[in-house]
C-alpha angles and dihedrals in degrees: 000000000000090000090053093052090046091054091048090051092049091049092051091047091052091048093051091047092050090049090050092051094049108088119229112254121258105250107222135185124205137163127227108271113150130241090016098048124009129134089215094059128081111279088359095287138307099290093044093049092048096047093045091049093048094049089048088054085058091052094254125124118216129228106194128193123190115216139152110288100251091051092045093051094046093047090057095039093058092044101250088124131030105231149000106237100207117024138150119224123239138158095254092056093046089082093062106026140054116209138217123226109284108273097187140017122228108217111211116204139176117226132193136172119277088233092060116117096214124068107178117200098194139033091251090060089060088074113136095013134123115241125193111225137169128248115261093000121143113218098178093239139075104255090167089062093066110104113261096349119155115207113209106203124209134169096229136037093232089062091052091050092049088051088054093051091046094050096247092121133027097215141010124214122204150116114308095231094043092053091045091051093049091051093045095048102037112011106030092138091058099040092102091060094070132074133182118245118242093243120123109226128186117277116222125215119231115219145184107238131196134186117266090215097059118091115242099019095114090058090046093053091046090053089050092051092050091049092047090056089050093050090051093051097045093050097241092111094054093046090059094046094045092052091054093044089056089056101041124021132111 
């Protein structure tokens, strides 16, 4: 009987020790943004695969929840969750969030139809044109400041692309990979009709962000940054990015 109780005690001790050695998962919030975050895509999308891989390099599992952006941002800001997995950086958010090093660059492009007569080579040459844009989307530039430009606002990229094909806009602005995914998934037979304009637009860094008010987040971000540098140096980062670029890139 004593031997049985001793075995039970040893088993409980081993279970407690294993639990103590297993780190708690990083609780992460993201919003659906294909191909960066989407439950229907392999590994949940490019951003989600990268961030999960990088945290795993740091020895930290990830528990991700996908919510609408305002709810995701508020959940992290008040400390209910640890991090936002895919966030842009701006001055207004700096008050509430600390940011990782950028782990990805969003490449913004302007596209038009190959049949179009005009091929502007600068933002100034877009004067008087109609540009398809998305609601509540930050492009990192003042499109409204271009002389005579009309911004045609839609909720989804596919709507803007259809407007371009139907002659309702002259150009569509958006993320390279997002446009490529929309064409691949919904308009593959018309993909060859579009071409990017030769205009260099600002690239935007994509970050992991954590609340300044939550204890331990500075250390968490520091561990992410260290693991990001390791993933870049060992080639695992580039292998993930290259695989996604083969799927979705203009």
